[in-house]
Wavefront OBJ file of the C-alpha trace (Angstrom):
o trace
v -0.088 0.084 0.050
v 1.233 3.420 -0.847
v 0.867 7.112 0.448
v -1.031 9.555 -1.983
v -0.565 13.340 -2.033
v -4.084 15.202 -2.386
v -5.660 18.235 -3.254
v -4.420 19.910 -0.062
v -1.074 19.789 -0.882
v 0.809 23.219 0.022
v 4.141 22.593 -1.736
v 6.219 23.412 0.979
v 8.190 20.282 0.554
v 8.454 19.609 4.361
v 7.375 15.758 3.269
v 10.513 15.329 0.800
v 13.465 15.317 3.456
v 11.525 12.868 5.776
v 11.161 10.310 3.116
v 13.512 7.316 3.825
v 13.501 6.129 0.210
v 13.316 9.497 -1.612
v 10.402 8.884 -3.652
v 8.482 12.377 -3.271
v 8.914 14.645 -6.438
v 9.698 17.553 -7.486
v 12.247 18.358 -5.026
v 12.898 21.795 -4.395
v 16.294 21.705 -6.146
v 14.725 20.344 -9.333
v 13.672 23.249 -11.926
v 10.152 21.871 -12.062
v 9.328 22.601 -8.596
v 8.754 26.365 -9.266
v 5.551 25.441 -11.655
v 4.436 22.369 -10.128
v 0.848 22.321 -9.001
v 1.382 19.778 -6.245
v 4.043 17.057 -5.050
v 3.676 13.629 -6.150
v 4.651 10.084 -4.375
v 5.699 7.194 -6.627
v 3.498 4.265 -5.783
v 6.371 1.544 -6.729
v 8.760 2.975 -4.360
v 6.792 4.343 -1.075
v 7.414 1.761 1.441
v 4.351 2.774 3.595
v 6.308 4.342 6.409
v 4.071 7.085 7.057
v 6.870 9.781 7.730
v 5.704 11.982 5.049
v 2.075 12.116 6.825
v 3.637 13.150 10.285
v 5.533 15.745 8.198
v 2.785 17.434 6.063
v 1.609 20.574 7.595
v -1.713 20.511 6.002
v -2.491 16.975 6.339
v -2.786 16.233 2.627
v -1.235 12.802 2.423
v -3.210 9.720 2.963
v -2.904 5.959 2.620
v -4.165 5.122 -0.754
v -6.794 2.550 0.996
v -8.048 5.688 3.128
v -8.995 8.009 0.157
v -12.475 9.100 0.184
v -14.638 9.599 -2.861
v -13.564 12.774 -3.701
v -10.003 12.207 -3.448
v -9.651 8.752 -4.949
v -8.644 10.108 -8.263
v -5.373 11.431 -6.601
v -3.994 7.862 -6.653
v -3.750 7.925 -10.541
v -2.488 11.563 -10.437
v 0.543 10.552 -8.524
v 1.177 7.077 -10.417
v 0.709 9.349 -13.844
v 3.248 11.897 -12.916
v 6.017 9.146 -12.501
v 5.267 7.748 -15.936
v 6.227 11.414 -17.242
v 9.119 11.480 -14.695
v 10.450 8.136 -13.613
v 12.222 8.339 -10.345
v 15.842 8.385 -10.142
v 16.646 8.222 -6.152
v 19.240 9.937 -4.458
v 20.573 8.622 -1.316
v 23.463 11.055 -0.641
v 23.161 12.807 2.553
v 21.497 15.775 2.951
v 23.972 18.335 4.401
v 22.935 20.538 7.365
v 23.100 24.270 6.687
v 25.960 25.998 7.809
v 25.593 27.669 11.229
v 27.177 31.004 12.204
v 30.163 30.728 14.767
v 28.710 30.978 18.307
v 31.574 33.710 19.013
v 29.308 36.028 16.796
v 26.434 36.097 19.121
v 22.837 36.391 18.832
v 21.680 37.529 15.247
v 18.754 40.011 15.467
v 16.267 40.326 12.869
v 13.005 42.193 12.297
v 10.548 40.771 10.009
v 7.665 43.040 8.416
v 4.677 40.926 7.716
v 3.342 38.060 9.542
v 1.918 36.070 6.579
v 3.508 32.712 5.299
v 6.472 34.332 3.879
v 7.329 36.020 7.039
v 6.866 32.958 9.105
v 8.804 30.491 7.109
v 11.749 33.006 7.173
v 11.621 33.409 10.981
v 11.218 29.579 11.432
v 14.173 28.831 9.421
v 16.333 31.675 11.281
v 15.225 30.135 14.414
v 16.190 26.590 13.604
v 19.573 27.557 11.864
v 20.934 29.904 14.598
v 21.233 31.725 17.852
v 18.425 34.443 16.918
v 16.091 36.887 17.919
v 13.245 37.631 15.644
v 10.812 40.582 16.005
v 7.657 40.089 13.789
v 5.576 43.106 12.797
v 2.257 43.301 11.216
v -0.342 46.341 11.025
v -3.111 44.155 11.678
v -3.810 42.893 15.442
v -3.381 39.409 14.294
v -0.829 37.110 12.335
v -0.829 34.777 9.442
v -1.578 37.065 6.728
v -3.263 35.307 3.822
v -3.577 32.156 5.914
v -6.149 33.859 7.895
v -7.466 36.388 5.421
v -6.934 34.943 1.965
v -7.738 30.858 2.265
v -11.385 30.290 1.538
v -13.047 29.099 4.683
v -14.052 25.875 3.145
v -10.501 24.979 2.738
v -9.636 24.456 6.898
v -6.965 21.964 6.138
v -4.891 24.492 4.169
v -5.153 26.865 7.435
v -3.258 24.241 9.411
v -0.181 25.079 8.416
v -0.460 28.150 10.948
v -0.354 25.516 13.855
v 3.063 24.710 12.733
v 4.017 28.493 12.891
v 2.353 28.769 16.097
v 4.423 25.863 17.400
v 7.703 26.787 16.310
v 7.244 30.452 17.708
v 6.364 29.452 21.345
v 9.504 30.584 23.044
v 10.468 34.265 23.406
v 13.151 34.099 20.871
v 10.312 35.335 18.304
v 8.226 38.251 19.801
v 5.018 39.808 18.255
v 4.599 43.421 17.472
v 0.900 43.161 15.931
v -1.160 46.446 15.108
v 2.041 48.107 14.637
v 2.550 50.122 11.148
v 6.109 50.384 9.931
v 6.373 53.917 8.690
v 3.950 55.258 11.226
v 4.838 53.771 14.554
v 8.236 53.146 13.662
v 10.609 53.857 10.870
v 12.691 51.664 8.695
v 15.962 53.519 9.917
v 14.846 52.785 13.613
v 14.119 49.051 12.699
v 17.903 48.911 11.374
v 18.919 50.638 14.637
v 17.818 48.061 16.596
v 18.655 44.716 14.261
v 21.268 43.215 12.345
v 18.766 42.799 9.522
v 15.485 43.409 8.343
v 13.158 41.135 6.165
v 10.276 42.816 4.458
v 7.567 39.874 3.557
v 4.613 42.246 2.946
v 2.931 40.349 0.198
v 1.321 41.977 -2.932
v -1.696 43.994 -1.269
v -3.323 45.416 -4.324
v -4.899 43.991 -7.300
v -4.471 44.346 -11.190
v -7.139 46.350 -12.995
v -9.025 45.559 -16.172
v -8.553 48.718 -17.802
v -12.236 48.604 -19.680
v -14.818 51.182 -19.347
v -17.140 50.976 -16.637
v -14.806 49.239 -14.386
v -15.261 51.527 -11.688
v -19.402 51.119 -11.530
v -20.753 49.998 -8.202
v -21.080 46.342 -8.249
v -17.564 46.096 -9.885
v -14.959 44.984 -7.422
v -11.731 43.051 -6.896
v -11.851 39.449 -5.621
v -9.270 40.954 -3.378
v -12.002 42.877 -1.643
v -14.519 40.041 -1.399
v -12.033 37.551 -0.227
v -11.014 39.691 2.244
v -14.822 40.586 2.980
v -15.841 36.772 3.555
v -12.617 35.977 5.824
v -13.333 38.769 7.970
v -10.468 41.241 7.283
v -10.944 44.215 9.605
v -10.284 46.543 6.719
v -13.104 45.172 4.332
v -15.911 43.942 7.011
v -18.000 47.057 6.261
v -17.862 46.433 2.694
v -21.457 45.787 0.925
v -21.446 43.497 -2.207
v -24.806 43.230 -4.214
v -26.064 39.673 -4.078
v -29.563 40.476 -5.193
v -29.147 39.357 -8.853
v -29.203 35.751 -10.418
v -26.045 35.948 -12.025
v -22.280 37.099 -11.056
v -19.313 37.310 -13.372
v -16.022 36.618 -12.109
v -12.945 37.852 -14.882
v -10.127 35.410 -14.410
v -9.677 31.710 -13.682
v -7.069 31.204 -11.290
v -7.509 29.219 -7.814
v -8.768 32.388 -6.486
v -11.635 32.825 -8.851
v -12.537 29.407 -7.935
v -12.595 30.078 -4.307
v -15.335 32.886 -5.062
v -17.406 30.927 -7.635
v -17.295 28.311 -4.783
v -18.442 30.608 -1.990
v -21.220 32.286 -4.215
v -22.756 29.012 -4.953
v -22.166 26.532 -1.783
v -25.156 26.088 0.440
v -24.761 28.411 3.240
v -25.542 25.895 5.860
v -22.222 24.283 4.599
v -20.541 27.459 4.857
v -22.192 27.858 8.361
v -19.617 25.024 9.775
v -16.542 27.084 8.662
v -14.895 30.249 10.173
v -16.626 32.421 7.624
v -17.143 36.112 8.704
v -20.722 36.519 10.328
v -21.402 39.359 8.273
v -20.720 37.426 4.975
v -22.648 34.553 6.010
v -25.495 36.644 6.801
v -25.384 38.019 3.304
v -25.079 34.837 1.396
v -27.913 33.582 3.278
v -30.082 36.285 1.443
v -28.253 35.943 -1.815
v -29.965 35.425 -4.991
v -27.296 34.371 -7.323
v -27.724 31.377 -8.956
v -25.200 31.114 -11.451
v -21.688 32.320 -11.566
v -19.924 32.825 -15.001
v -15.946 32.200 -14.962
v -14.594 34.248 -17.845
v -10.738 32.911 -18.847
v -8.958 34.915 -21.698
v -7.537 31.532 -22.972
v -8.538 28.119 -23.537
v -9.117 25.076 -20.922
v -5.577 23.912 -21.375
v -4.010 27.151 -20.583
v -6.593 27.856 -17.565
v -4.766 29.283 -14.540
v -6.524 27.252 -11.898
v -4.556 24.042 -10.794
v -6.375 20.875 -11.683
v -6.644 19.572 -7.940
v -8.729 22.586 -7.525
v -10.578 22.214 -10.450
v -11.383 18.821 -9.760
v -12.850 19.456 -6.119
v -15.504 21.745 -8.069
v -17.176 18.641 -9.175
v -17.858 17.407 -5.627
v -19.743 20.558 -4.533
v -23.114 19.669 -3.323
v -26.071 21.066 -5.382
v -23.661 22.751 -8.029
v -23.533 21.920 -11.458
v -19.986 22.706 -13.271
v -21.270 23.557 -16.733
v -18.864 23.704 -19.879
v -20.289 24.009 -23.505
v -18.838 20.765 -25.334
v -17.775 23.437 -28.201
v -15.449 25.088 -25.469
v -13.335 22.002 -25.306
v -12.727 21.734 -29.013
v -9.135 22.498 -29.284
v -7.114 24.669 -31.959
v -4.114 22.947 -33.561
v -1.630 24.560 -31.258
v -3.301 23.224 -28.047
v -4.148 19.905 -29.489
v -0.286 19.388 -30.122
v 0.349 20.468 -26.816
v -2.070 17.876 -25.380
v -0.679 14.924 -27.697
v 2.856 15.446 -26.844
v 4.178 12.414 -25.060
v 6.068 14.761 -22.758
v 2.891 16.392 -21.723
v 2.680 16.975 -18.092
v -0.266 14.679 -16.345
v -1.582 17.758 -14.843
v -2.290 19.204 -18.028
v -4.013 16.299 -19.385
v -6.042 15.944 -16.358
v -7.143 19.657 -16.483
v -8.493 19.016 -20.031
v -10.111 15.784 -19.398
v -11.941 17.422 -16.446
v -13.279 20.085 -18.780
v -14.548 17.261 -21.376
v -16.101 15.481 -18.280
v -17.890 18.358 -17.017
v -19.229 19.326 -20.500
v -20.882 15.814 -20.748
v -22.195 15.795 -17.251
v -25.951 15.822 -16.562
v -27.517 18.741 -14.951
v -30.164 19.328 -12.413
v -32.149 22.664 -13.050
v -32.614 22.937 -9.039
v -29.070 23.149 -8.661
v -26.754 26.785 -8.636
v -24.371 26.355 -11.611
v -20.641 27.380 -12.153
v -20.460 28.213 -15.999
v -16.788 28.578 -17.246
v -16.392 30.436 -20.568
v -12.897 30.246 -22.236
v -11.089 32.395 -24.884
v -13.331 35.404 -23.361
v -11.908 38.771 -22.578
v -13.823 41.603 -21.120
v -14.122 44.757 -23.144
v -16.586 46.551 -21.107
v -18.850 46.705 -18.144
v -22.345 48.450 -18.723
v -24.911 50.222 -16.588
v -26.000 53.519 -15.676
v -25.519 53.786 -11.651
v -24.363 50.132 -11.214
v -23.074 47.257 -13.339
v -25.899 45.353 -15.249
v -23.789 43.430 -17.608
v -20.643 42.688 -19.085
v -19.190 42.879 -22.811
v -16.590 40.281 -23.853
v -14.614 39.515 -26.967
v -14.101 35.864 -28.261
v -10.459 35.244 -28.697
v -8.348 32.904 -30.446
v -4.999 31.261 -29.747
v -2.202 32.286 -32.217
v 1.372 31.347 -32.177
v 3.889 34.057 -31.256
v 7.607 33.500 -30.741
v 6.910 29.743 -30.031
v 4.158 30.534 -27.429
v 0.272 30.409 -27.822
v -1.206 33.889 -27.026
v -4.963 35.104 -26.719
v -5.796 37.572 -29.624
v -9.338 39.253 -29.673
v -11.475 38.428 -32.731
v -14.182 40.930 -34.020
v -16.909 38.206 -32.236
v -18.425 39.671 -29.033
v -20.943 39.018 -26.434
v -22.854 40.325 -23.337
v -23.951 38.372 -20.470
v -26.255 40.205 -17.826
v -24.846 40.492 -14.435
v -25.194 42.516 -11.318
v -21.883 41.971 -9.854
v -18.387 41.630 -11.543
v -15.307 40.472 -9.629
v -12.218 40.866 -11.315
v -9.730 38.230 -10.495
v -6.525 38.487 -12.649
v -3.775 38.879 -10.342
v -2.332 40.595 -7.271
v 0.171 43.320 -7.596
v 2.943 44.628 -4.879
v 3.028 48.185 -3.542
v 6.091 50.290 -3.084
v 7.496 49.862 0.453
v 8.577 53.207 2.164
v 12.228 53.879 2.002
v 13.079 50.920 -0.351
v 13.761 50.837 -4.259
v 10.867 49.860 -6.016
v 10.379 47.957 -9.625
v 7.049 49.483 -10.664
v 6.873 47.375 -13.979
v 7.187 44.116 -11.867
v 5.678 45.398 -8.948
v 8.445 43.870 -6.596
v 11.514 45.387 -4.652
v 14.614 44.969 -6.763
v 16.625 42.124 -5.365
v 19.115 39.325 -5.833
v 18.321 35.919 -4.086
v 16.385 38.234 -1.211
v 19.100 40.938 -0.884
v 17.587 44.523 -1.729
v 19.375 46.327 -4.529
v 20.065 49.972 -4.254
v 19.809 52.264 -7.254
v 23.569 51.881 -7.754
v 23.272 48.074 -8.359
v 24.931 47.360 -5.128
v 23.039 45.417 -2.051
v 21.582 47.565 0.875
v 23.382 46.467 3.938
v 21.013 44.630 6.305
v 17.795 44.950 3.893
v 16.160 41.860 2.577
v 12.856 40.772 1.333
v 10.748 37.391 0.902
v 7.644 36.337 -0.674
v 5.638 37.868 -3.260
v 7.174 41.004 -2.759
v 10.577 39.539 -3.840
v 9.458 37.194 -6.650
v 6.048 38.581 -7.734
v 2.531 37.086 -6.864
v 3.085 33.567 -7.819
v 3.007 30.138 -6.235
v 0.797 29.032 -3.010
v 1.751 28.920 0.471
v 4.234 26.446 0.646
v 6.390 27.984 -2.331
v 7.248 30.571 0.298
v 9.247 27.908 2.306
v 11.999 27.300 -0.387
v 11.867 31.239 -1.116
v 12.416 32.161 2.658
v 15.235 29.891 2.820
v 16.930 31.494 0.291
v 16.455 34.816 1.768
v 17.506 33.475 5.399
v 20.654 32.150 3.968
v 21.953 35.547 2.451
v 21.112 37.094 5.874
v 23.338 34.382 7.594
v 26.003 34.629 5.068
v 26.341 38.416 5.470
v 26.244 38.164 9.436
v 28.961 35.474 9.274
v 31.223 37.591 6.947
v 30.573 40.515 9.027
v 28.778 42.690 6.659
v 25.902 43.596 9.124
v 26.038 46.443 11.528
v 25.360 45.600 15.180
v 22.495 47.036 16.950
v 22.717 50.229 18.846
v 19.387 49.302 20.845
v 18.590 46.170 22.369
v 15.315 44.357 22.712
v 14.070 46.082 25.986
v 14.739 49.623 24.316
v 12.685 48.584 21.165
v 9.670 47.432 23.096
v 9.839 50.705 25.503
v 10.041 52.613 22.059
v 6.892 50.879 20.535
v 4.947 51.169 23.946
v 5.365 54.987 24.089
v 4.016 55.352 20.540
v 1.247 52.635 20.196
v -0.722 52.053 23.499
v -2.622 49.514 21.601
v 0.373 47.160 20.316
v -0.593 43.485 20.556
v 2.003 41.036 21.554
v 2.284 37.322 22.111
v -0.217 37.473 24.925
v -2.611 39.617 23.020
v -2.803 37.553 19.936
v -3.456 34.264 22.244
v -6.285 36.259 23.922
v -7.807 36.829 20.748
v -7.135 33.385 19.471
v -8.866 31.697 22.309
v -11.775 34.176 22.179
v -12.481 33.499 18.595
v -12.235 29.826 19.702
v -14.380 29.755 22.548
v -17.156 31.648 20.333
v -16.715 28.906 17.592
v -16.845 25.955 20.068
v -20.420 27.238 21.027
v -21.563 27.344 17.470
v -20.066 24.265 16.242
v -17.362 26.101 14.390
v -13.692 26.372 14.205
v -14.080 29.860 15.220
v -15.961 33.002 15.115
v -13.613 35.758 13.766
v -13.645 39.266 15.306
v -13.707 41.512 12.433
v -13.409 44.726 13.690
v -10.251 46.276 14.876
v -11.891 47.580 17.975
v -13.239 43.890 18.810
v -10.001 42.857 18.335
v -8.312 45.300 20.393
v -10.790 44.793 23.312
v -10.165 40.728 23.121
v -6.221 41.344 23.276
v -6.487 43.476 26.450
v -9.033 40.709 28.135
l 1 2 3 4 5 6 7 8 9 10 11 12 13 14 15 16 17 18 19 20 21 22 23 24 25 26 27 28 29 30 31 32 33 34 35 36 37 38 39 40 41 42 43 44 45 46 47 48 49 50 51 52 53 54 55 56 57 58 59 60 61 62 63 64 65 66 67 68 69 70 71 72 73 74 75 76 77 78 79 80 81 82 83 84 85 86 87 88 89 90 91 92 93 94 95 96 97 98 99 100 101 102 103 104 105 106 107 108 109 110 111 112 113 114 115 116 117 118 119 120 121 122 123 124 125 126 127 128 129 130 131 132 133 134 135 136 137 138 139 140 141 142 143 144 145 146 147 148 149 150 151 152 153 154 155 156 157 158 159 160 161 162 163 164 165 166 167 168 169 170 171 172 173 174 175 176 177 178 179 180 181 182 183 184 185 186 187 188 189 190 191 192 193 194 195 196 197 198 199 200 201 202 203 204 205 206 207 208 209 210 211 212 213 214 215 216 217 218 219 220 221 222 223 224 225 226 227 228 229 230 231 232 233 234 235 236 237 238 239 240 241 242 243 244 245 246 247 248 249 250 251 252 253 254 255 256 257 258 259 260 261 262 263 264 265 266 267 268 269 270 271 272 273 274 275 276 277 278 279 280 281 282 283 284 285 286 287 288 289 290 291 292 293 294 295 296 297 298 299 300 301 302 303 304 305 306 307 308 309 310 311 312 313 314 315 316 317 318 319 320 321 322 323 324 325 326 327 328 329 330 331 332 333 334 335 336 337 338 339 340 341 342 343 344 345 346 347 348 349 350 351 352 353 354 355 356 357 358 359 360 361 362 363 364 365 366 367 368 369 370 371 372 373 374 375 376 377 378 379 380 381 382 383 384 385 386 387 388 389 390 391 392 393 394 395 396 397 398 399 400 401 402 403 404 405 406 407 408 409 410 411 412 413 414 415 416 417 418 419 420 421 422 423 424 425 426 427 428 429 430 431 432 433 434 435 436 437 438 439 440 441 442 443 444 445 446 447 448 449 450 451 452 453 454 455 456 457 458 459 460 461 462 463 464 465 466 467 468 469 470 471 472 473 474 475 476 477 478 479 480 481 482 483 484 485 486 487 488 489 490 491 492 493 494 495 496 497 498 499 500 501 502 503 504 505 506 507 508 509 510 511 512 513 514 515 516 517 518 519 520 521 522 523 524 525 526 527 528 529 530 531 532 533 534 535 536 537 538 539 540 541 542 543 544 545 546 547 548 549 550 551 552 553 554 555 556
């Protein structure tokens, strides 16, 4: 019996070094790791030891005999990967990372941000050397997109926060939550109290469509909608018009699928999750029966991952609708699919689209309708959105790549809610250089690069602000380890300036400037209050969604 990695895979590769027979692929040192949808276990090599199960932070690995119906297909998905990539095992010993000499003393690092990229960096620092880490976030709560971005019906993905909580129990890491860098403390002051500062602030804004009518009421970013239903305090007061029967989502990545699920799921199912109470109340009154998902390219090039696409087929009371004509491939796409070297995930993505196009439908069900090769050209309405126009695209080959080009065929779809989900974008960080074209802080392997092309001493980046908004939660682990390697290398080489102020001086400074600072005890009080409210309601937690309520809980 073999073990199988399933849809929940977070790609952080915790399982890879734990496997005694080296049968999990791809590994972080392989080129395909950067683009893989998930990790895979070779069924012919697995010895059923369960070491990977214990290492997985999101409980994504199951014995094949324990797979429930909605996960059963992943047995074939894992096996298919190794048909394309025959396993070549490597039993060379894994070399432990070099630790700084003890005589250098304690490495003090400030990390700005408290999401996955920040947490993986902190965890690696504490594991690798004698370090003191201060973690700063402008919200009263940690975990970033794990708390405010992961869909409420994906609780397993949020389990990664438990791994961070366990790693941060000691006082070697201190929280400074509800603290905004640039307001309560400056970049220069952070450097004065630390050897190094790592910015892991993510990509906080969304890309725009750039079409007429985009700013009409009823047109929003998916970023806003996701933050609203997840209880982000900056978005709790937002209002979304759910009175119409149809919504349109522009973009077809995993965030678009999250939004489509939340809009069509039975609210009774959502009531078992940690969805924000205000969102649950609004969804109970929703009239939306159909969500149309527009993607500018074809089913082979869709941005969603095949595991998330597969999971849609198991939604209760929801039909996944694809017109059979939408699965007809052009010559270029057909060549990609028929290539014997084609990735199994690519074939699965297409096969699922065909299966959905042939599935029986129930008129009583809600619907998620996928429209491919469609690019919005305008949003229409006098005082609010009433419809969206889109052009039909065709795929043409340019420089060896298939790109979408608009044709003269257009179509209009009626909708009272339009959500754009076409990607995140980083924002400039005060006192740091910024690449406006890419939306990142310019860097080399995490070292921030100044205008003269030289590294800025003691300043680093990790996560989406470093590499751009791509990858899933676990992708930040390898990224963070690369940045931490640069920090430790510079510390060991004597390139970092010793702090002028110690921990006590930093704490005194921040307490003087911010009476509402939330520390470890404050966050623990918030966490316990939310879980206690959730226990009485039969839910994982009931989130506090206003800054005032969060701070009151922190004080209590």
